[in-house]
C-alpha positions in Angstrom: 75.3 62.5 202.6 75.6 58.7 202.4 73.6 56.8 199.9 72.2 53.7 201.4 72.1 51.7 198.2 74.3 52.6 195.2 72.6 50.0 193.0 69.3 51.8 193.2 71.0 55.0 192.0 72.6 53.4 188.9 69.3 51.7 188.0 67.5 55.0 188.2 70.0 56.8 185.9 69.8 54.1 183.3 66.0 54.1 183.3 65.9 57.9 182.9 68.3 57.8 179.9 66.3 55.0 178.2 63.0 57.0 178.5 64.6 60.1 177.1 65.8 58.3 174.0 62.3 57.0 173.4 60.9 60.5 173.7 63.4 61.9 171.2 63.3 59.3 168.4 59.7 58.2 168.7 60.7 54.8 170.1 60.8 51.6 168.2 57.2 51.1 168.6 56.2 54.4 167.2 58.5 54.0 164.2 57.1 50.5 163.5 53.6 51.9 163.6 54.5 54.6 160.9 55.4 52.0 158.3 52.6 51.2 155.7 51.1 47.8 155.5 52.8 45.3 153.3 51.9 45.9 149.6 50.9 49.6 150.2 52.8 52.7 149.0 54.0 55.7 151.0 52.1 58.9 150.8 53.1 61.0 147.7 54.2 58.0 145.6 53.2 58.2 141.9 52.1 54.9 140.6 54.0 53.8 137.5 56.8 56.3 138.0 59.3 53.5 138.7 58.7 52.0 135.3 59.0 55.4 133.6 62.4 56.2 135.2 61.0 59.1 137.1 61.9 59.8 140.7 59.7 57.8 143.1 58.4 60.9 144.8 55.1 62.8 144.6 54.3 66.2 143.2 56.0 69.1 144.9 58.5 66.9 146.6 62.2 67.9 146.1 63.7 65.8 143.3 60.4 64.9 141.7 59.5 65.5 138.0 57.2 68.4 139.1 59.4 69.7 141.8 62.4 72.1 141.6 65.7 70.7 140.0 68.2 69.1 142.3 70.6 72.0 142.8 72.6 72.7 146.0 72.4 76.4 145.3 69.3 78.4 146.2 69.2 79.9 142.6 71.5 80.4 139.6 75.1 79.4 140.3 76.9 82.7 141.2 80.2 81.4 140.0 80.7 81.2 136.2 82.1 78.0 134.7 85.8 78.2 134.0 87.3 78.2 130.5 89.8 75.5 131.5 91.5 74.0 134.5 95.0 72.5 134.6 96.8 70.5 137.2 100.4 69.9 136.4 103.4 68.6 138.2 106.3 71.0 137.7 109.5 69.3 138.9 107.8 67.7 141.8 105.6 70.6 142.7 101.9 70.4 141.9 100.5 73.6 140.3 96.9 74.4 139.7 95.8 76.9 137.0 92.4 77.9 135.8 90.9 80.6 133.6 87.5 82.2 134.1 87.9 85.2 131.8 85.3 85.2 129.1 86.6 88.2 127.3 88.8 88.4 124.2 92.1 90.1 124.7 92.5 92.6 121.9 95.9 93.6 120.6 97.1 96.6 118.6 100.5 97.8 117.7 102.3 100.3 115.4 106.0 100.4 114.5 108.5 102.4 112.6 110.5 100.0 110.4 113.8 100.4 108.6 114.1 97.9 105.7 116.9 96.8 103.4 116.1 95.2 100.0 118.8 93.1 98.5 121.0 94.7 95.9 120.6 93.7 92.2 123.9 91.7 92.4 127.6 92.6 92.1 128.3 90.8 88.9 125.3 91.8 86.8 126.7 93.1 83.5 125.2 96.1 81.9 125.2 94.8 78.4 125.2 91.6 76.4 127.6 88.9 77.7 128.7 87.6 74.3 129.6 91.1 73.0 131.4 91.8 76.3 133.7 88.8 75.7 134.3 89.9 72.2 135.1 93.5 73.3 137.6 92.2 75.9 139.8 89.5 74.3 142.8 88.1 76.1 145.1 90.0 73.7 144.4 93.7 74.5 147.0 95.2 72.1 146.1 97.1 69.0 147.9 99.2 66.3 148.7 102.8 67.0 147.3 105.2 65.8 143.7 104.0 66.1 140.6 106.0 65.7 137.6 105.6 68.0 134.8 105.5 65.5 136.1 105.4 61.9 138.7 102.7 62.4 139.0 100.2 59.6 138.5 97.4 62.0 134.9 98.3 62.9 133.5 95.0 61.8 136.1 93.0 63.7 137.5 92.9 67.3 138.2 96.2 68.9 140.6 95.3 71.7 141.1 98.7 73.2 141.3 98.9 77.0 139.3 102.1 77.5 135.6 102.7 78.1 135.2 99.8 80.5 132.0 97.8 80.7 130.1 98.4 83.9 128.4 96.1 86.4 125.8 96.7 89.1 128.4 96.4 91.9 128.0 100.1 92.6 124.6 99.4 94.2 124.3 98.1 97.7 121.3 97.0 99.7 118.7 99.7 99.4 117.6 101.2 102.7 113.8 101.9 102.9 111.9 103.6 105.6 108.4 102.6 106.5 105.6 101.7 108.9 103.9 98.6 110.2 100.7 98.0 112.1 98.9 95.0 113.5 95.5 94.2 115.1 94.1 91.0 116.5 92.7 89.2 119.5 93.6 86.3 121.8 91.1 84.0 123.5 91.4 82.1 126.8 93.3 79.1 125.4 95.8 81.3 123.7 94.4 80.9 120.2 95.2 84.1 118.4 94.1 85.9 115.2 95.9 88.8 113.7 96.0 90.9 110.6 99.1 93.0 110.0 100.5 95.2 107.2 103.7 97.1 106.4 104.8 99.7 103.8 108.4 100.3 102.9 108.4 103.5 100.9 110.5 104.0 97.7 114.3 104.3 98.1 116.9 104.9 95.4 120.6 104.8 94.8 122.4 106.7 92.0 125.8 106.6 90.4 126.9 109.4 88.1 130.2 109.8 86.2 130.7 112.9 84.0 133.4 113.3 81.4 134.7 116.3 79.4 132.9 119.2 77.6 133.2 118.2 74.0 136.9 119.0 73.9 138.7 115.9 72.7 141.6 116.6 75.0 139.2 116.6 78.0 137.2 113.5 76.9 137.0 110.9 79.6 138.0 107.5 78.3 136.8 105.9 81.5 133.1 106.5 81.1 131.3 103.4 79.8 131.1 100.9 77.0 127.7 99.1 76.3 128.1 95.7 74.7 125.1 94.9 72.4 123.8 91.9 70.4 123.5 92.8 66.7 122.6 89.4 65.2 126.2 88.3 64.9 128.3 85.9 67.0 130.5 88.6 68.2 128.1 91.5 68.7 129.1 95.2 68.8 129.6 98.0 71.4 128.8 101.6 71.9 131.4 103.8 73.6 130.3 106.8 75.6 132.7 109.7 76.6 130.4 112.3 78.1 128.5 110.9 81.1 127.0 107.8 82.7 124.0 107.9 85.1 122.8 104.7 86.8 119.8 104.6 89.2 118.1 101.8 91.1 114.7 102.1 92.9 112.9 99.8 95.2 109.7 99.7 97.3 107.7 96.9 99.0 104.3 96.5 100.7 102.7 93.5 102.4 99.7 92.2 104.4 99.5 89.0 106.6 96.5 87.2 108.0 97.8 84.9 110.7 96.2 82.3 113.1 98.0 80.8 116.0 96.6 77.6 117.5 96.3 76.6 121.1 99.8 75.6 122.5 100.9 72.1 121.7 103.5 72.6 124.4 102.8 74.8 127.3 104.7 75.4 130.6 104.6 78.2 133.1 106.4 80.9 131.0 106.9 79.2 127.6 104.6 77.9 124.9 104.8 76.6 121.3 102.0 77.2 118.9 101.3 76.2 115.3 100.8 79.0 112.8 98.7 79.2 109.7 98.2 82.2 107.5 98.0 84.0 104.1 100.7 86.4 102.9 100.5 89.1 100.2 103.6 91.0 99.0 103.9 93.8 96.5 107.5 94.5 95.3 108.4 97.0 92.6 112.0 97.6 91.4 113.3 99.9 88.7 116.7 100.2 86.9 117.6 103.0 84.6 120.7 103.7 82.6 121.5 106.9 80.7 124.8 107.4 78.9 125.9 110.4 76.8 128.4 110.7 74.0 130.0 113.7 72.4 129.7 112.3 68.8 133.4 113.2 68.2 135.9 111.1 66.6 139.5 111.2 67.6 142.7 109.2 67.4 144.8 107.4 70.0 148.4 108.2 69.6 149.9 106.1 72.4 149.0 103.2 74.7 148.4 105.5 77.6 145.3 106.9 76.1 146.6 110.2 74.7 144.2 111.4 72.0 144.5 113.9 69.1 142.2 115.1 66.3 142.1 112.7 63.3 144.9 114.1 61.1 143.8 112.6 57.8 140.5 114.5 57.8 141.6 117.7 59.7 145.3 118.3 59.2 145.0 121.6 61.0 143.8 120.0 64.1 140.2 121.0 63.9 137.6 118.9 65.7 135.9 116.1 63.8 132.2 116.1 64.8 131.3 112.7 63.5 127.6 112.9 64.6 125.6 115.1 66.9 125.9 114.5 70.6 123.3 112.0 71.8 122.0 110.2 74.9 121.0 106.5 75.2 118.3 105.6 77.7 117.3 102.2 79.0 114.7 102.0 81.7 113.5 98.6 83.1 111.0 97.9 85.9 109.5 94.7 87.4 106.3 94.7 89.5 105.6 91.5 91.5 102.4 90.6 93.3 102.8 87.5 95.5 100.0 85.8 97.4 99.7 82.3 99.0 99.5 80.2 102.2 102.1 80.1 104.9 102.6 77.5 107.7 105.0 77.4 110.6 105.2 77.8 114.4 105.6 80.5 117.0 107.4 80.4 120.4 106.6 82.7 123.3 108.8 83.2 126.3 107.8 85.4 129.3 104.6 87.0 130.6 102.7 90.3 130.4 105.4 92.6 131.6 108.2 91.0 129.6 107.9 88.7 126.6 110.1 87.6 123.7 108.5 85.7 120.9 109.7 84.5 117.6 108.2 82.8 114.5 109.4 80.7 111.6 107.1 79.9 108.6 107.3 78.6 105.1 105.0 79.0 102.1 104.5 78.6 98.3 103.3 81.9 96.8 101.9 82.6 93.4 103.9 85.4 91.8 102.0 87.5 89.1 104.7 89.8 87.8 104.9 92.3 85.0 108.2 93.4 83.4 108.6 96.5 81.2 111.6 98.0 79.4 111.8 101.3 77.6 114.8 102.2 75.4 115.8 105.2 73.3 118.6 105.6 70.7 120.5 102.3 71.4 122.5 102.6 68.1 126.3 102.7 67.5 127.7 106.0 66.2 128.7 104.5 62.8 125.1 103.4 62.2 123.8 106.7 63.4 125.9 108.4 60.8 124.2 106.3 58.1 120.6 105.9 59.3 120.2 108.6 61.9 119.5 108.2 65.7 118.0 104.9 67.0 114.3 104.4 67.6 112.3 104.6 70.8 110.8 101.3 71.9 108.9 99.7 74.8 108.3 96.1 75.7 106.0 94.5 78.4 105.6 90.9 79.4 103.6 89.2 82.2 104.4 85.9 83.9 102.8 83.8 86.7 104.7 81.1 88.6 105.0 79.6 92.1 107.9 80.6 94.2 109.0 79.4 97.7 109.0 81.9 100.6 110.7 81.7 104.0 110.1 84.1 106.8 111.5 84.3 110.3 111.6 87.0 113.0 112.0 87.8 116.7 110.3 90.5 118.8 110.5 91.6 122.4 107.8 93.5 124.3 108.7 95.3 127.5 106.2 96.8 129.8 108.2 99.6 131.4 106.3 102.6 129.8 104.2 103.0 132.9 107.3 103.4 135.1 109.1 106.2 133.1 108.9 109.5 134.9 107.4 111.6 132.1 105.8 108.9 129.9 103.7 107.5 132.7 101.7 110.8 132.8 100.8 110.7 129.1 97.4 109.0 128.6 97.2 105.9 126.4 101.0 105.9 126.0 101.5 104.9 129.6 99.4 101.8 129.0 101.5 100.6 126.1 104.5 98.3 125.8 107.7 99.1 124.0 108.4 96.7 121.1 111.6 95.9 119.3 112.1 93.3 116.6 113.8 92.0 113.5 112.4 90.2 110.5 113.8 88.4 107.5 111.9 87.3 104.4 113.5 85.3 101.6 111.8 84.7 98.2 113.2 81.8 96.2 112.8 83.3 92.7 112.0 86.8 91.6 112.7 88.7 88.4 114.9 91.7 88.8 114.9 94.7 86.4 118.7 94.7 85.8 118.7 91.0 84.9 115.7 90.8 82.5 117.1 93.2 79.9 118.1 91.7 76.6 120.6 94.2 75.2 120.0 94.4 71.4 120.9 97.0 68.9 118.1 99.6 68.3 115.4 97.7 70.3 116.0 96.5 73.8 113.9 93.4 74.7 113.0 91.3 77.8 114.2 87.9 78.8 113.3 85.5 81.6 115.9 85.4 84.4 115.2 85.1 88.1 117.3 85.1 91.3 116.8 85.1 95.1 115.4 88.2 96.7 115.3 89.1 100.4 114.0 91.9 102.7 115.4 92.6 106.2 113.6 94.9 108.6 114.3 96.3 112.0 111.2 97.6 113.8 110.5 99.5 117.0 107.2 100.9 118.3 104.4 100.5 120.8 101.9 97.7 121.5 98.7 97.7 123.5 96.6 94.9 125.1 93.0 95.7 126.0 
């Protein structure tokens, strides 16, 4: 169909569009009529609200003082606030991390431990050092024949080469078996609290050397000589020809209260944290020496140690029982209780399935120690022949002092228990992690029972002498996170 006038069609369309817009938006005239007169307020406006800082809306209107709070959600926010959010650039790649877990992560573990306490020292003399020097002069010759007990040189040097002095070099590091347990919790920002304790049960080492059977030709000249202080510059000695028994015992217990702070360095699989804590250590050591003598006197007839009965007293070769057989006992023990603060840092590498963590910390601990020594019949044979056997005595002393402590260790936790064919079917065990670790603790000063003995004639006393002490432990066990 042909439209006679295209201008009339265009004008008609424009007029229809304009009328439709007025109908939809009310038109400019309708909008202008809705405005209040100048100086008037809109409906719902609260007078004075502007001066009071309130919303300029009336009661019941959204956002007013009496209306509902301005919240985009219809009710309570269904999404809990996060503990933290982190946006980091890792080598050019932006990573976002947040944590919305409000729970504590509890941790528990139990381990078997094998510990080694340091030995008392290879060069600790069993006896008085001055008397030892006197008993072993540079000139070790003497006149033959020479009697063991009734020699005319009793008051002077006795440079015979038999009955050697003994040292504590027979003892090595004492192996102790024990157990360790820990319990604690970690919160969302990796702060962690833990209490742990260990027990290394008593271990002992023994050295025994037996001689003859009261037959002078079977007497062992290689048993023991005990150098003693007798008030003189040179001292004296007791020779033993029957047996020597040396024993050393050791045990240790400890408790730690530790706090690890939020990481001061944190990356995806590695973090460093400060550590604060309190450490308690209980260490008890005991050293005992028992030596026996036949009480016989006999004579050396050559430099090689050949002995015969004393001919002047028993020309027929009979035995000379100078005194009754006797045993000397010296028993020393030291108990140390150490407590004090520790500070250091801890490093963690890995995640939940595989983690290696180590720690290093230092502290100054107060050591409250008690040393005790018991002795019986510490008297040379010649004096026993005059005054009888030596007395029984006991001495106890207590000291308190500050000693430095250093501790370091490394542990690995491996989450493969749930994958093992049989283990994964055992309840609780299949939820655990296998843990393996090593720990080393060094104590700057500690009294040791073999070093605190003052070797006097008749009455053994105590002296103050300290040295380094250390404990090494190897642990393996199971750990749980829940």
